[in-house]
N, C-alpha and C positions, 0 to 999 in steps of 0.2 A: 115921866118915864126916862130911862136912860137910852143912849144910843147903842145900837147893836152893829157889830162889824162882821162881815163875812168874807173869808178868803176862799178862793176856788183855784185849784190847780187844773190846768188843761194841758194834756199832752199834744205837742205840735211837732210835726215833721218839718224840719227846715231843709230846703233843697240843698243838695251838695253840688259839687262840680260835676258837670255832664261829661260822660265818657262815650266815645264812639265804639260801637259794637258791630260786628259782622256775624250774622246768623244765617242758618240754612233752614228753609221751611218749604213745605209742599206748595206748589204754585197755586192750587185752589184755595188753600188755607190763607196764603198771602192776600189773594184777591178778596176773600171774605173779611179779612182784617181790614183792608183798605176801604171796602164799602161800609163796614160798621164804623170805622173811624170817621169817615166823612159824614155819615148820618148823624153822629153824635158831636160833630164839631171838633174832633181831635185830629192831630197829625198821626201818621203811622207810629212814630216813636212815642208820642204821648199816650196813644191807645195801649201799646204794648206795656209801657211803664205802669199805667194805671192797672192793667190786668195783673201784672206781676205784684204790685202793692197789695191788691185785693186777695190774691192767692196766698201771699206770705202772711197776711193778717188772719185769713181763715185757718191756715195751718198752725198759727200761734195760739189760737183760741182753743180751749178744751172742747172736745167733740160733744155734740148734744146727745142725750140718751137715745138709744136706738139707732144711731148713725154708724 
């Protein structure tokens, strides 16, 4: 038998240069973000960045039927 080769392409997001942002948010929401971030082992910035990535990914995908 001959050998079989398989190539796989995987999309990867490489981190870019971090930029400092100043945002305004409701105090209660900021507290909820801080608690959720701590519970999941994120910093506030890391948590908000991950939330933004997920929302952007969701918005880029075609909507499911019935949504």
